[in-house]
C-alpha positions, 0 to 999 in steps of 0.5 A: 859476181852477184849475178853469177852467184844468183844465176846458179842458185848459190850462196856467197859462201859456196863460191871462190875467186882468184885474183892478182890485182887491185881491181879484183878487191871488189870481187874478192869481198863478194865470195866466201873464199878468196885467194890473192895470187902474187897480188898487191898488198891491198888485195892480200888484205881483202882476200881470205888467202894469199899465195906469193911466188917468185916471178917466173916460177908461179905454180898455180896448182898451189891453189888446189892446196886452199880449195 
């Protein structure tokens, strides 16, 4: 994530990330806006926002309301 931010001449605060697993916690902490999408508790705590939806009824467009 740091490399992508640097390559594009961005600031951390100008970047967003969406993740759904514990392995995404590090990345979520590297950007200004992070969204846990049906993620575990640990990811939700690391992110700035969380979206939780019923299995089988996920609507990724809900992210647009945040960004």
